[in-house]
C-alpha positions, -999 to +999 in steps of 0.1 A: +744+589+349+710+580+334+682+585+352+667+552+367+633+543+349+602+553+375+578+524+388+548+528+406+541+501+429+506+492+442+493+463+463+475+465+497+499+439+508+526+460+533+547+425+533+547+422+493+553+456+488+585+458+511+598+429+496+590+438+454+602+472+463+637+456+477+639+438+448+626+463+421+652+492+439+679+476+427+675+490+390+644+511+393+631+541+411+601+527+430+576+546+443+548+529+465+511+527+475+491+505+497+456+509+480+442+520+447+432+556+458+467+560+470+483+548+437+458+572+420+468+604+440+507+594+435+501+586+398+484+624+394+508+645+417+538+631+409+557+655+385+571+630+363+549+602+355+560+569+363+574+549+333+556+515+341+528+506+366+526+474+387+490+466+403+475+446+424+436+436+410+421+432+442+427+460+466+406+483+490+389+518+484+399+517+442+401+484+428+432+474+406+406+469+378+392+504+381+425+517+387+438+503+352+408+514+334+411+552+345+452+552+340+453+536+304+426+567+294+446+592+316+479+575+299+472+550+272+511+546+267+517+539+302+529+501+303+509+482+334+513+449+350+485+434+367+493+411+394+470+385+411+461+354+432+426+357+434+399+347+413+386+321+387+393+343+359+418+371+366+435+374+332+401+380+320+397+409+345+431+428+337+427+420+299+393+436+300+407+464+321+434+467+293+463+460+314+495+450+292+507+420+313+491+396+339+514+379+367+497+353+388+508+353+424+529+337+438+552+345+404+591+343+407+615+373+405+630+365+380+599+363+359+587+400+376+623+414+364+620+398+327+584+415+325+594+448+339+621+448+314+602+436+285+573+462+292+598+490+296+622+484+266+588+484+248+577+520+261+612+534+255+613+520+217+578+538+214+591+569+227+619+566+199+597+567+172 
């Protein structure tokens, strides 16, 4: 049986993390963090780095913006989806940080599913080259 793709989900809202993890667990191996610092620690300490990172932009300790910048320096091939419901220009912030995709909260779970599939398909096709 093929191993499920690994997803690192980072959000400071426990309700958001629980709901999204429950949804994503159907198809993926999901690891969660409740702030940017914990997310960074999990990314660095995990033996098998995640195939995809989904992170909120506004969080305590390390913002999603800072986290994305750091992760893209360490692992530019890892796709990152930024989630946000904050600010007047969140897409510009996420783009500046080099997020691969932005989801505006609240979003439909079907949109999340399509976004994750698209990002992972792109990563897997790049691996095959």
